[in-house]
N, C-alpha and C positions, 0 to 999 in steps of 0.2 A: 648414145646414152650409156651403153654397156661399159665402154672404156672409162668414161667419166665416173659412173657409179662405182666401178671397181677401184678407181684411184681414190675416191672418197673413203670407201670402206677399208682399203689398204692403209690409208693414212690414219684412220681411227684405230684400226686393229692390224698392225703391221705383221704379226706372226713371227714370234721369236722363240728361241729355245724349243724347237720342235712343234710349236703350235701353228696351225694353219693361219693364213692371213684372212682378213675379213671378206675379201672377194670370193673366197672358197665357199662361204656360207650364203652369200647373196642377200638381197632385199628387194622388195617390190618398189620400183621407182615411182610408180603412179601414186602410191600411198605417201610418198615424201617429195612430191613435185615442188612444193613451195621451198623447202629447205634446199633442194638441189638447184632451183633457180637462184636462190640467194647466194649459194656457194659459187655458182658460175658467174654471177654478176660481180661478186667480190674479187674473183680472180681475173676478170676481164672477159672471159668466155670459158665454156666447158673445156675446149681444147687447150687453153692457156693453163688451166688447172692440171690437166693430164700431163702437159709438158713441163710443169714446174718441178723443182727439186723437192725432195721429201721435207726439208726444212721450210721451204716456202709454202708448201701445202699445209703443213702444221700451223704456220702463222696465219694463214687464211682462215682455217677452221677455228683458231683461237679467237679471232676477231668476231666470229659469229656464235660463239659458244653460249651466250646469254639469250639468244633469240629462241622463242618458243618452238618454232619449226625445226631448228637445228637440234634442240634438246629432245624433241620427239624422235627425230631420225637417230640420234645417238642412243637413246634408250631402246629403240626397236632393234638397232644393230647389235647392241650388247646382249639383249635378251636372246635374240636369234643365235648369236655367236655361241654363248655359253650353254645353250640347249642343243647345239648341233652335235651329231654323233662324232664327227671328226675331232671336235675340240674335247668332248668328254673322253674319248679314247686317248687322245694325246696327253691328257692330264692324268691318265691312269685310273680313271674312275670306271666303275661298271655301268653298263647301259641299262640293265634291268632296274625297274623301279623298286624302292625299298619295301613296298607292300604289294601283295599280301604275303610274300615269302620272307620278307625281312632281310636284314643284313646278317652276315655270318658274325657271330660273337665268339671270342676265344673262351675256352673253358675256364671256369672260376677256380683259382688255386686255394689251397688251405688257408693261407694268410688272409685272403679276402673274406672267406667264410667266417673266420675268427672275428674280424672287424665287424662283419655284418651282424654277429650275435648281439652286440651292444645295441644296435638299432632294433633288432627283433625284440629284445627284452624291454625296450622303452614302452611306456604307456602312451596312449594317444596324446599328441601334442597340439592338436587343433580342436576347435569347437564345432 
């Protein structure tokens, strides 16, 4: 199951331009057993999917993309992928949450303060 699941994840998230592939992040196969059964059946077997070319794998997944089980697998894979430390780091984002310390903000320059004076001078514009 591991090679098959890795092949599915790597087809969905191949890992390009310094980003890791989907198999580096992983997914619980038991939670997506129905989708994995459908993919294996569409390919002829789990082993046939693993042995297929990347283009053939993509075509198999395209044929299943409207099925609810596959959509749930894709959503879970994307969520887990983009929340993983490896992907966040590869994208150059910081790992610390924005709160309670907040993001670093550049100091405000004089031109910005001058433009903000107009806003500060306005009266209340809502009821």
